[in-house]
PLY file of the C-alpha trace (Angstrom):
ply
format ascii 1.0
element vertex 128
property float x
property float y
property float z
element edge 127
property int vertex1
property int vertex2
end_header
21.47 -3.24 -7.52
17.17 -3.02 -7.79
15.20 -4.08 -5.19
12.93 -6.34 -6.60
10.79 -7.76 -3.93
9.21 -7.62 -0.39
7.67 -10.90 1.60
5.45 -10.18 4.25
4.03 -12.63 6.68
0.41 -12.19 7.08
-2.18 -14.20 8.73
-4.91 -14.52 5.82
-3.04 -14.54 2.35
-5.67 -14.46 -0.07
-7.32 -11.57 1.66
-4.39 -9.63 1.87
-3.49 -10.44 -1.59
-7.27 -9.53 -2.81
-6.39 -6.09 -0.88
-3.53 -5.52 -3.40
-4.90 -6.11 -6.51
-8.06 -3.99 -5.78
-6.24 -1.13 -4.89
-3.01 -0.99 -6.11
-3.42 -2.77 -9.47
-1.08 -5.65 -8.15
-1.65 -8.95 -10.41
-1.76 -12.19 -8.62
0.84 -14.68 -10.73
0.70 -17.77 -8.39
-2.10 -20.30 -7.57
-5.16 -18.23 -6.22
-6.25 -21.31 -4.21
-3.05 -21.76 -2.08
-3.97 -20.11 1.68
-0.08 -20.19 2.24
1.14 -18.22 -0.11
0.80 -15.36 -2.94
2.96 -13.88 -5.22
2.07 -10.51 -6.79
3.53 -8.13 -9.35
2.83 -4.44 -9.94
3.83 -5.10 -13.77
6.85 -2.52 -13.23
9.59 -4.95 -11.60
8.49 -5.46 -7.99
6.98 -8.52 -6.86
5.32 -8.55 -3.43
5.50 -12.33 -2.05
2.69 -12.70 1.07
3.07 -15.97 2.87
0.98 -17.31 5.75
2.29 -15.76 8.98
2.91 -19.31 11.27
2.87 -17.51 14.63
-0.03 -15.16 15.33
1.26 -13.60 18.06
3.77 -11.92 16.00
3.44 -8.32 14.45
5.21 -5.91 12.64
7.04 -3.05 14.50
5.39 0.04 14.91
5.52 2.32 12.47
6.61 -0.39 10.06
5.03 -0.02 6.46
4.87 0.05 2.81
4.44 3.24 0.35
3.03 4.19 -2.85
4.08 7.60 -4.28
1.49 8.46 -6.39
1.48 11.31 -9.25
-1.32 13.69 -8.07
-3.56 14.80 -4.74
-6.70 13.26 -6.15
-5.26 10.51 -6.40
-4.54 10.06 -2.85
-8.21 11.71 -2.11
-9.83 9.23 -4.35
-8.35 5.88 -2.34
-9.42 7.78 0.74
-12.98 7.98 -0.25
-12.63 4.11 -1.62
-11.17 2.82 1.65
-13.80 4.56 3.97
-16.41 3.69 1.58
-15.69 -0.26 2.04
-15.01 0.39 5.74
-11.46 0.26 6.32
-9.60 1.60 8.72
-7.82 4.80 7.27
-6.44 8.28 8.57
-7.51 11.48 7.68
-5.95 13.08 4.91
-2.28 14.28 6.15
-0.90 17.12 4.54
2.58 18.37 5.42
6.32 19.21 3.99
5.96 15.72 2.61
3.09 15.80 0.52
-0.27 14.61 0.53
-0.82 11.30 2.37
-3.37 8.39 3.84
-2.83 5.64 5.98
-4.63 2.48 5.77
-4.44 -0.80 7.82
-4.73 -3.15 4.82
-5.90 -7.32 5.84
-3.00 -9.04 7.74
-1.90 -5.76 9.68
0.33 -3.90 7.13
0.30 -0.10 6.94
-0.20 1.17 3.87
0.82 5.01 3.10
-0.86 6.41 -0.16
1.27 9.82 -0.70
1.70 12.42 -3.39
4.64 14.56 -2.90
4.51 18.32 -3.60
5.57 19.20 -7.23
8.62 21.40 -7.46
8.17 25.10 -7.91
9.24 26.54 -11.22
11.36 29.57 -10.86
9.31 33.21 -10.47
6.24 31.30 -9.36
4.17 32.72 -7.24
2.21 30.69 -4.41
-0.94 32.24 -3.24
0 1
1 2
2 3
3 4
4 5
5 6
6 7
7 8
8 9
9 10
10 11
11 12
12 13
13 14
14 15
15 16
16 17
17 18
18 19
19 20
20 21
21 22
22 23
23 24
24 25
25 26
26 27
27 28
28 29
29 30
30 31
31 32
32 33
33 34
34 35
35 36
36 37
37 38
38 39
39 40
40 41
41 42
42 43
43 44
44 45
45 46
46 47
47 48
48 49
49 50
50 51
51 52
52 53
53 54
54 55
55 56
56 57
57 58
58 59
59 60
60 61
61 62
62 63
63 64
64 65
65 66
66 67
67 68
68 69
69 70
70 71
71 72
72 73
73 74
74 75
75 76
76 77
77 78
78 79
79 80
80 81
81 82
82 83
83 84
84 85
85 86
86 87
87 88
88 89
89 90
90 91
91 92
92 93
93 94
94 95
95 96
96 97
97 98
98 99
99 100
100 101
101 102
102 103
103 104
104 105
105 106
106 107
107 108
108 109
109 110
110 111
111 112
112 113
113 114
114 115
115 116
116 117
117 118
118 119
119 120
120 121
121 122
122 123
123 124
124 125
125 126
126 127
């Protein structure tokens, strides 16, 4: 069984869609003019559905987020720099045993994580 889509409820569908297109390469596959729904895909089989939030008082639970695993730390740092330059709310760079990551508040109240996991060490590799 494969997870094939995520459906998020957001106040401004098109603004949130533009964020995922610009920063993560999603492709808009539905009517761009619709204020009620946007269907995006990542070209690898995941569909992201954004629908207009019907009750503005509803929020995502604390800690809820979507995550993007990237190949290297440089990609995390480049995303961090772009997000800051755009004036988005973005965390400092976090480095721990789970990798190097940043968290960004996307339009619509969606928390997004961008993470490069540590590469496995090779047998006999010396760490300085």
